N, C-alpha and C positions, 0 to 999 in steps of 0.2 A: 646555708642559709642558716642565721640566726633566729633561732625563736624562742617565744615564751609563754607561759602558761597562766590563763587568770583563770578563777573558779568565782563563782558569786552564790553564795547561799544567803537566804532569808525567807519572811514572810512573804507571801507573793504580794505583788500589788503592779496596776498599770505602768507601765514605763520603763521598768526596768533592764528589758534588751534595749528599748531606742536609747537610752539615756546614757549608757557602757558604751555602745554602738558609736555615738556621735561621739564622745569623748575620744574614743580608739580614731576614729576618722580624722578626727582635728587635729590629732598627730600622727598622721601619715600611718597607724598602725593598720595592718590589712590583716582582716580574721583569714585565716587560711580552713578552719574547722571549727562548729561551733554544736554543743549539744545542750539540750535544756528540757527538763522536766518539772513536774509540779507534782509534790506529793503531801497528799492531806495538808493542802492551805502555804507550803513551803516550796518557795522555788530553789530551785537548782541549776545551775549553769557552768557549762565548763569551755575556754576556748584555747583555742593554740593560735597564736601571733607571729605575724613576720613581722622585725626587729629593723630589717637593713633602712627600708625608707622613713623611721622616726624624726621627726622633727626635734628631738630632744634626747639626750641619753634616757637611755629605761631607767637607771633608778630615779631622776627626775620626775618621769614621767609617773615612776610607784608613788611617788610623793604625791603628785596629783591625783590619783586615784583615791589614796587613802583621803585625802580631803574631800573630793567629790564627794566620796560615798559618805565619809561622815556628814557631809551637810545636804545629802540626799535624806540621810537617815532622822536627821535632825528638823528638816523642813516637814516630815511627814510624822514629827511626834513619835520617831521611835528611838528608846534607849537602848546603849551599848552596854551588855552587861559585862564582857569581856573583848578582850582583841589581842590578836596576836600576830604579827608580821616578819618576814624574814626573807631576803636573798641568798640563796644556796647554788653556785656553780651558774649565777645568771638567773635563776628562775626566781620569781616573785611570787611569795605567796601571801596573804592574808586570809584571817580565821577571824571570824567577828561569832559572838552569842549575842544575839537582840531579843 
């Protein structure tokens, strides 16, 4: 089973989990495990997802995730101060400071 890891970190707001999960479901990515916490107003979520049934190549989905996250932040008037993204051995990692 091919798996991926998604981590989302930022200022807590209503709808973060819903939007991420909807995007994953729309691309036929199954969530195998999820952990979420809020510490002093900051949201932190980590997911392990199953990639076999994805409607697109994971690289293409990652591009979509970056666009969706950036659009969501802009729509909520949150400024991205720094961003980095890597795919290492099939694992996607995106870190943002907002």
